[in-house]
N, C-alpha and C positions, 0 to 999 in steps of 0.2 A: 434956598432949596434948589433953584436952577443951577447955581454955581456948583453945588455939590454933585448934582447929576452930571453936569458937563465935565467935572474933574474925573469922573469915573469912566467916561467915554473912551479915552485913549487906551486904558487897560482892556476894556471890552473889545475895542477895535483890534488890539494886539492878539487877544485870544481868538477872535473870529478869524483873523488872518492865518493863525496857526492851524485852525480847523480847516480852513479852505485849502491851505497848502497840503495838508494830510489827505484831504479828499481828492485833490489832483493827483497825488502820489498813488493812492489806492486805485484811482481810475486808470492810470498808466500801467500799474502792476497787473491789474485784472485784465486789461486789454491784451497785454503780452501773454498772460496765461490762457486767455480765451483763444488767441491765435495759435498758441502751442497745442492746446487741447484739440482744436479743430484740425490742425495738421496731423496730430497723432491719430485721431479718429479716421481721417481720410486714408492714411497709410495702413491702418488696421483693416479698413474696409477692402483696400486693394489686396492685402495679404490674404484675407478671408476668401475673396473671390478666386485668388490663385489656388488656395488650398481646396476650395470647392471643385475647381477644375481638375486638380490632381486626384481627388477622391473619385470623381466621375471616371477618370481614366483608369484608376485601379479597378473600379467596378467593371469597366469594359474588358480589361485584361482578364479578370476573373471569369467573366462570361465566356470569353474566347477559349481560355484554358479548360473550362468545364466542357465545352463542346468538343474540344480535341480529345479530352479524356474519355468522354462517352463514345466517340468514334473508335478510339483505340481499344476500349474494353469490348465494344461490339465487334471488333475485328475488321473495321473498315479502314479505308485509306487515310 
């Protein structure tokens, strides 16, 4: 019985090694994807902050133009 069990161990070890290798590959692949996703999110955050600044400036310009328009309609300088 022990001899039969021992004869199966090399096959089990080979399968286990294959699973361990694949786990290492998955770990490497997901680490790369996680870094890429983190970089993407960081750049997207920066772009959104820039777009927020542009939107704020557009609002300021609209306010300035509205004030000028009101003055011109009222006949002021």
